[in-house]
N, C-alpha and C positions, 0 to 999 in steps of 0.2 A: 477625697479620692474614694471611689467605690470599692467595696470589699471584693476580693477575687471570687470568681465563680466556684461553687463547690464541685467536687469530683462528680462525674456522671455516675449513674447507678451501676453500670458494668464495671467501672473502676472500683467502686465501693465493694462489689461482690468479690472481685479479685483480691482486694486488700484483706477481706475476711476469710479467704479461702485456703490459707496455709501455704506451705513452701512451693508446691506445684503451681498454684495460682500466682504466687509472687513471681515465678519465672516467666509466666505468660504476661503478667503486668509489665515487667521490665522489657520483654521482647516487643510488646506493643509500643513502648515509649522509645525504643532504640532509634527509629528514624528521627525523632525530635532531638535526641541526644547527638546523633550524627550531624544534624543540621546546625545545632548550636556549636559544636566543635568546629565545623567547617567555617562558620561565620566568624568565630573568635580567633581562630588559629592564624598566626602570622605567616605570610607566604614564604618567608625564609625558613621558618621552622617546618613548614609543610614539605619543603624539599628534602628534609632529613627524617621526618616522622610521618607515618601514614595516619591520616585523620581517623580511619576505621579502627586502627589499634587504640587510639586515644578514646574513641567512643566505647570500645569493648572494655577497656580498663575502667572507664567511668561507670559502665553497667555493673561491673563486679563490685565497685565501691558502693554503688547504690544498694546492691543486694546485701552487702555486709552491714550497711547502716539501716536497713529496713526495719529491724526490730525496734530501734530507737524511734523511728518515725511513727510506727504503729502505737508505741506507748504514749507518745506526746501529741501526735497529729497537729503540728504547729501551723500547717497551711495545706492547701490542696496538693495532691501528689505531684501533678505535673510541674508545679512551681518548685516544690522541694527537690525533685529530680534534676531540674536545671541548675540548681545550686551546685 
């Protein structure tokens, strides 16, 4: 299995840019987060919970866990964010 592609240079710059840049990084990945939530969310649950709310909650959790990611860098950011 091939290794995952590294983060593009603009993502690397945002990862190194501090809190304001981290917000921009997460905002750029929000469409991917929304898409992942919509794909994985059961239709019965979707009737009670808005996928956009789930995506926003996921973005907040990503922001809270970002310092751990930056310390370890276990994988490219886009893969880590989808977890």
